[in-house]
C-alpha positions in Angstrom: -69.7 -65.6 -91.1 -70.3 -69.2 -90.1 -66.6 -69.7 -89.7 -66.2 -66.5 -87.6 -69.1 -67.7 -85.4 -67.5 -71.2 -85.0 -70.1 -72.9 -87.2 -72.7 -72.6 -84.4 -75.7 -70.5 -83.6 -74.7 -67.4 -81.6 -77.9 -67.5 -79.6 -78.1 -71.2 -78.5 -74.9 -72.8 -79.8 -76.7 -75.3 -82.0 -74.7 -76.6 -85.0 -77.8 -77.7 -86.9 -79.7 -75.9 -89.7 -77.5 -72.8 -89.6 -78.6 -69.6 -91.4 -76.9 -66.2 -92.0 -79.0 -63.4 -90.5 -78.8 -59.7 -91.3 -78.7 -57.8 -88.0 -79.8 -54.6 -89.7 -82.7 -55.8 -92.0 -82.2 -55.7 -95.8 -85.4 -53.6 -96.0 -83.9 -50.9 -93.7 -80.5 -50.5 -95.5 -79.6 -52.0 -98.9 -76.1 -50.6 -99.0 -73.4 -53.1 -100.1 -71.8 -52.9 -96.6 -75.1 -53.9 -94.9 -76.0 -56.5 -97.5 -72.6 -58.2 -97.7 -70.6 -57.1 -94.8 -69.8 -59.6 -92.1 -70.3 -57.0 -89.4 -74.0 -57.0 -90.2 -74.4 -60.7 -89.9 -74.7 -63.4 -87.4 -75.0 -67.2 -87.6 -78.3 -68.5 -86.2 -80.0 -71.8 -86.3 -83.4 -71.9 -88.0 -85.4 -71.7 -84.7 -83.4 -68.7 -83.4 -83.5 -67.0 -86.8 -87.3 -67.2 -86.8 -87.3 -66.0 -83.2 -85.2 -62.9 -84.1 -87.6 -62.0 -86.8 -90.6 -62.4 -84.5 -89.0 -60.2 -81.9 -88.6 -57.4 -84.4 -92.2 -57.8 -85.8 -91.3 -59.7 -89.0 -93.9 -62.4 -88.4 -94.3 -63.3 -92.1 -90.5 -64.0 -92.4 -90.6 -65.9 -89.1 -93.4 -68.1 -90.4 -91.6 -68.7 -93.6 -88.5 -69.8 -91.8 -90.4 -72.2 -89.6 -91.8 -74.0 -92.7 -88.6 -74.3 -94.8 -86.7 -77.6 -94.9 -83.4 -76.1 -93.8 
């Protein structure tokens, strides 16, 4: 996924602290395709990853991401 996205955050183009983000949340669909398929993922930096989770109401996950070292 990171290779496909050019080793950069798809939201802000940062190349630091990159994470793999599930577009369709794992709690909504636990099928193999959604858990492991590249089409359900995007590369985000830590800040944008937290923002995505806040935008969809996952504040506890966003808070956790803000307090992790990477």
